[in-house]
N, C-alpha and C positions, 0 to 999 in steps of 0.2 A: 545202315542195316540193308544188306543186299542178300535176298533169298531168292531160291529158284522156283519154289513150287508155287501153285496157284492158290489164291485166297478168295474166300467169300465174304461178302459184306453182310453181317447180321444185323438188320436194322428195324425188323418188325416182327409181328407174331408168326407169319409163315416161315420166315428165315430162321427164327429161334427154334420152332418146331423141328426144323430140318437139320439143325446145327450138328447133332451127334452123327447124322448119316453123312454129312460133308466131311467130318473128321475121319470116319470109317473109309471114305473113298479117297483119303489122302490129301484134302484141302486143308489149307490153314484158314483161321478165322479172324475176322476183323470186327470188333464191336463198334456199331454205329451210334450208340449212346451210352452214357455212364450206367444207367439202370441195366441195360442188356449185358454190358461187361460184367456187372455184378451177378446177374442171373448165370451167365456162362461159368463164371467162377464157381458158384455154388453147385454147378452141376459137373465140376471137374472137367471142364472143357477149356483148354488153354486158348486165349484169344489176346490179339494185340489191341490195345485201346487206340481208337481211331486218332485222337489228339496226338499220340506219340508219333504219328506219320507226317504231320504238318507242323514243323517248328516255326517259330516266329518269323524267320526270314522267308520261308516257303509261303507262309500265310500272306506276307506282304506282296510277294510275286502274284499269288492268286488274285488279290485285289487289283493290281496293276493290269493283269491279263483280262480281268472282267471290264474294267474302265476301257481299255483299248479296243477289245472286240466290240463292245456295244457301239462305241464311236464309229468304228469301221462299218458295222452293219447298218448304221443309221444312213451313212452315205450310199449304201447299196439299195436301199428301200426305193420303191416308186414314189415320185414326188406327187402322184395322183391319190395316195392313200389318205383317207380321212384323218384328221388329228387324233381322234379319240382311238382309232385302230392303231395308229402309228405309236402312240404312247403306251398302248397295251402290249403291243409286241415287244417293244424295247424294255418295259418293265418285267414281263414274263421271262424274256431272254436274260435279263440281269439276273434273276433269281436262279434260273437254271444254270447259268454259266459258273456260278459259285460252286454248285455241286460238280459240274463237269470238270472244271480245273482243280477243284479240291481232290476229287478222285484220281485225276491225272498225276497231281503232286504226290498222292499217296502211293500210287503205283510206281512212280519213278524212285521213292524213297525205299520201297521193297525190292525193286528191281524185279517185279513179278506182275502177272495179270490179276486184276480184281473182278470177280463176278458178283452178280446179285440176283435175286429172284424176281422175275417177271410173272405176274399173276396168271398169265396164260401159257407162257413158253418155258418155265422153269428157269434153270441156271443160264444166264446169258451175260455178255460183257456189260459190266456195271455202266458204262457210258452210253451204250446203245439202248439200255433198257430205260434210261432215266427219263426221256421225254414221254414214253408210254405210260410210266408211273404217274406223271404229272396229269396225263390227259384225262385219266379216269378218276379224277378227285370227285367227291361228292358235291352235289349242289348244295347251297346253304339253306338252312331253314328260311322260309319266306312267310313272316307273320303278316297278316293283313288285318286292319282295324276298320270296322264299320260304324256308321252312325244311322239313326232311323231313316227308314225310307220316305222320299218325298214324292207327292203325286206327279207321275210322268217323268220321273227321272230315277237314275241309278243312285243307290245310297252312297253318300260320300265315304271314301276310304283312303287308306294309307297303305304303302308298302314298306316294310321295315327290314332291312337286310343286316342289321347290326348284330354282332355276337352278344351274348349275355353281358360280358364286361363292358362293351361298348354301350349297351342299352342302359347301364347304370347312370350315364350322364343325363337321363331324363327323356321322357317320351315327349312331351309337349303336344299331346294328342288331342286335348279338349274333351269336355264331358260327354260330347255327342257320340263318340267312337267307343263302342262298348263291347262289340263281338270280336273275337279274334280267329282268324282261319290260320291253319297249320300246313306247311309243305311236307310231305313225306316223299322221300326219294325212294323209287322202286327200280330194282335192277331187273332188266329183261334179259331173256337168253341172248338177244342180239346185241352187239356192242355199237350198233349203229342208231340205238333208239334208247333214250332214257325218259321214262315217264315220271313225272313228278305230280302228285294229286294234292289238291287243296281241299280240306275238309272243315266243314263249319264246326267250330267247337261248340256243342250243346245246342245247336240251332238246327231244326229240320230244314232240308234243301238238298238239291242235287250237289254232287262233287264237280270241281272243275279241274280238268286235266291239262298240264302243259306238256306237249310232246316236243322234245328237242332232237331234231334229226341230224346227227353228228357226222353224216356223210356228204353233207351239202357241198355242192360244187362252188369253188371260188370263182366269181365272175369277172375277176380282174387280175392283173399282174402284180404280185406282191413285191417282186425285185425288179428294179430297172437294170441292175447289173447282177449277173449270177454270182453268188457267194463263192462258187468254185474258182472264180478268177481272182479272188483276193485273199482266200483262206486256204488253210491246208486241208487236205481231203476230209479227214474225220471231223474236224471242227466245221467245215462247211456242210457237211451232211447233218451234223447236229443243229446247225442254225437254220438250215432249210427245214428239216423236218419240224422243229420247234415252231418256227414262225407260220408255217403253212397249216399245221394242225391248230395252233392258237387262233389263226385267222378263221378256220372252219368253226371252231367252238364260239368265237365271238360272234360271227354272223347268224349261226344256227340259234344261239340264245337270244340274239337281238330279234330275229324273225319270231321266235316263239313268245317273247314278251309283247311284240306288236300284235300278235294274234290274240293273246290274253286281253289285252287292253280293248281291242276291236269288239271282243265278245262281252267283256265284263264292264266296260266303262273306263274312263280316265281317272286314275287316283290323284287326289289333291297334292300329294307329295310322295317322295320316296327318300329313305333315310339310309345312309351307309356310315360305317365308321372306317372302312378301308375296303378297297377292291380286291377281294380274296384271289380271284383268278379271272381268265378271259371270259368265262361265261357270264360272270357277274358284271364284268365290263360291258358285255353285249347288252344285259339288261339295262344298265344305266344310259347306254347310247340310245337305246330305243325310247326309253321314257323321256329323256332329254329332248329328243326330236319331236316327241309328241307334246311337247309344252309342259311337261310335269316338272315341278320344283324339285330339282334333286340336291339333297344336302349331304355333306360328309361331316360328320362330328368325330374328327380324328381323336384318338386317345393314346396312342402308343407314342414312344419318343424317337422319331426318326428326324434328325436335325441336320441339314447339310452345314458343316463346319470342319474345321481342320485342315490337314494337309490337302493339296489340290485333288489327288487321286480320290480320297475318301469323300471329299466334298462332291465330286462330280457324281460318283456312284450313288451317294445319299440323295443327291438331287433327282436321279433317275428313279429311285425308289420312292421318294417323297411325292413327285409329281405325277406317278402313275398308279401308286398303290396306296401309300399310308396317309398321306395329307390332302391330295387332290387328285383330279382326273379330268381331262378336257370336257367328259359329259356332266361334270358336277357344276352346279350353278351357284351353290352357297356353301362355302367351305367355313367351318367352325374349328380352326385348329386349337390345340391346347395351349400353344406358346406363339407369340409374335415371331419367334425364329422360325416357326413353320409356315407363315404366311408371306415369306419373302418371294416364294415363286409363284405368287398369285397370277393367274391369267386374266387378260384385259376384261373378259366378260364375267368374271367371277365377283360375287360380293363376300366379303369376309365379315363373318359374325364373331365379334370378340365377346365371347361368353365369360363373365367374371364368375369364377367358382370360389374365389378367395374367402376364407372364414373371416369374420369381423376381427379387429385387432383385439388382442387381450393385453391386460395390464401385466407388467413384469411381477414375477413371483420369486419367493426364495428359492435357492437352488435345491432341487430334489435329489435324494438319494433312495435307491441306486439310480444312476444315470442309465436310462432305458434305451437300448439300442434295437430297433426293429430291422431284421434282416429279411428282406422279401425279394430274393433274386429273380430274374427273368433270363431265360436261355433258350437256345434252340438245340435240338439233337445235333451231335457232330456233323453227321453227313448232310444236314440242311444248314450249317452255319454259315454266316457271311464271313468267311475267312478273312483276317487282316481288317475287319471292321467291327465285329461283335464277338462277345465271347460264347464259347460252347458250353454244353453241359459239364463236360470234363473240367473246363476251367473253373465253373461255378463251384464244383465240388471242392476244388483246391481252395477257393476262397473262403468257402464255409468252414472248412477244416481249419484254415489259418486263422480266421477271425475268431472262431470259437476257442482255439488255443490261447489267443491273446486275452480274451475276456475272461477266461478261466483264471489267469494269473493277475487280474487287476481287482482291487478293492472298489467297492461301491459302484460296480458296472454289472449290468444285467443284459443278456442278449435273447430276443424272442425271435425264433427261427421259423419263417412261414414259407413252406415249400408250395409252389403254385401247382394246383391241380385243375384238370380240365376233363370235358367229356372223353377225350381220347385216353385218359388215364384209366378208364374202364372199358376195354375192349370187348368183353363180354361178361356173363355172369361169374366167370371163374377169375376175373381180374388178371387176365393174360396180357403181357404188355404188348402195346401197339403204338409205335412212334413215340415211346416214352423216352423222355430225357433223365429226369430224377424223380424218384417217388419218395415219399416221406420215410418209408423203411430203410431207404439207402443211406439216410443220415441219422437213423434213430440211435446209433452207438455214440454219437456226438452229444446227445441230449444229457445234460447233468445238471439238474436244478441246485444241487450242492455247491456246483462252481458257477452258478448264475446263467447257465444255458437252458432255455425253456423251449418246448415244442408248442408253436403257435399256428401250426398248419390250419386247424380247424376252428379257430377262434374268429371273432368279427374283425374283418379286415379294416373297417372304418373306425372301430374302437381301437385297435392295435396302433394305427397311425395317430390318432388323437392322443394316445397315452404315451407315444414314443417322444424321446427327447432327440433322437438322431435316427434317420432312415437310411439303410444301406441297401443299395440295389445296383443294377446295371442292365443294359440291353435295350430293345425296343419295347419299352414297357411304360404303362400309365402310372406305375407306382411313383416315378420321379415327380410327375405333376401333381399326383394326389398329395405327396408330402408336402410340395412347396405351397400348394393351395391351402394346406392346414398349417402353414407357417413353420414347418419343421425344416431344419438344414438337412442336406443330402450328401451321403458319401458314395460315390461310384467307385465300387471296388473291382479291380482288375487282377488277373493272374500275372500279366505282363506289362512293363512300363512301354512296350512298344505300341500298345493300342491306344487309340484316341478315344477318349470317354465320350458318352452319349451327349453331353452338354459341355459347354465352356465352363471351366471349373479352376479351382485353386489346388495346386499340389502341396506336398509337404514343405517344399521349398518356399512356396508363397506364404503358408502359414508361418514359417519360421521368420520370415523377412517382414511381416506386417503385424501391427498391434491390433488392427481392427478385424473384422471377420467378412466372410463371403455366404452366400446362401448354398453353393454346390461346391464340393470338394472331390478331388480324386485320388486314388493311391492304388498301388499294387501290393501284392503280398510280400514283395521283396523290400518294401518300405518298413519303417519303423512303426508299425500300426498302433503300438501302445502310445507312442508320442503323439500320432495323429489324433487318436481319441482322446487323449488328455487335453490337447490344445483346443479341440472342438469343444470338449465340455467346459472348459474355462470360459470360452467366448460366448457360449449359447445356453448354458443351463438356466432355465427360468426366464430366458429373454426370448420371446417369439420374434420371428423375422418381421421386419417393417415393410411397408409397401415399397419404399424407395430401394430396399435391398433386393426385392423380388421383381422390380421393373424391368422389362426386357425378357425375363425368362417366362413368365406367365402373364396373363391379362389381370391388371390391377384396377382398371377402370375401363368401361366400353370403348373409350377413344384412344386407349394407350396403344 
């Protein structure tokens, strides 16, 4: 595919609103997510699906470039950088490079330049705008829980940075902490200042404001060796801009949290389920240095395994974002496989969430398959490592077609929804990957395909005989903890599944069973489903089958 005209990446609400004007000006369109591709089609605006621009071979090359570049940048960083800042910079860079090299690969496939919308500057080169898009990410909600005041002391409280899905793992807050404070993010006219206001929910009292000065000077050298000496000019500029702006955000948020604690008193603990961005890493750094117990209750499935390149990148993401961070003192990973990179000063809290064993029961009909996919919008995807939303749609379509042709099978389809799925009151898409209406045409109860998007997630897992999913998702562990087998479904056989698993070949060559299976839509999915049903229907997974994948006892 070699085209001469310039293309615009349509990846959010602003870009979608300007898509028709872009076409009128002669630009081509690239849909940055499956939902937006569908929206453009409904508006009769021709667009190239992003996934068509990075075939499997190119995706593998993107992954290799990310691994190689992060390794090279690590060697360029100053040895004087603190461990928590170093890990943060490499984690942020790792995520940013997936998009950088992904857009580079797409541009090469097109033989054309790709532009994107910068919120202040309009249309600019996609890769030059990338870091600025990341920089102005919102601060997370900052819940604070209080107990009754004690004479002569500040009331005990906790900081909870977890997402709603991460908070489902339990608060462990204790009966004394009853009042919740909420952090509201306020955008000021100046891009150098972000005000975040804490309001006491239902309790009289003054507000507390955290001011983050984002133009803070960096008081040390980030690089011992200039990136320009080791990388090509465009990449060197991206690396320098990314790391220096991430350093400023890390330091400014670190200082802001230190001021907050100085004024408000030291919290008893701070809870995270992942380090969302460098600002949150700065918060964790300050709290750790002030002696606060920092805990990470990770819930997504980021497990370093598989081929060397994938494993190395997964270790970067795991140790700086998803499962750990040098500022975290207690890690509570969902799986023993995620604890392998524990740092010397960290304590591993092996929390057992496994449901009690149940007796075997007669085989049930229909065999219930819960498909609860997890995915990233194509332009944010970890190419060569995780599936995109376009891949996920192909998987949904393929599995629905197979289930429809099988007797005594039922598929409950649950599309993930988040606060970003409602950008405003008019439900205009903002960073949307797949929405329920995008797959509504596949729902066919008469063929055994049911819409389960708005049902109880816990009930759906409890009633399922098999859970199908893939990606950096908690669904994998939730299913295993409920003693349900998991099928990791991929579009391509080239992609390594999120967990070690049995393939169709393994199923055919063994008479026993496994807890986790993997398949691609190129496999005989009907045979896969039939063999899994034969070996699992009415027979919950046993502790010995789950050992090593999830915690089966506190000492495991």
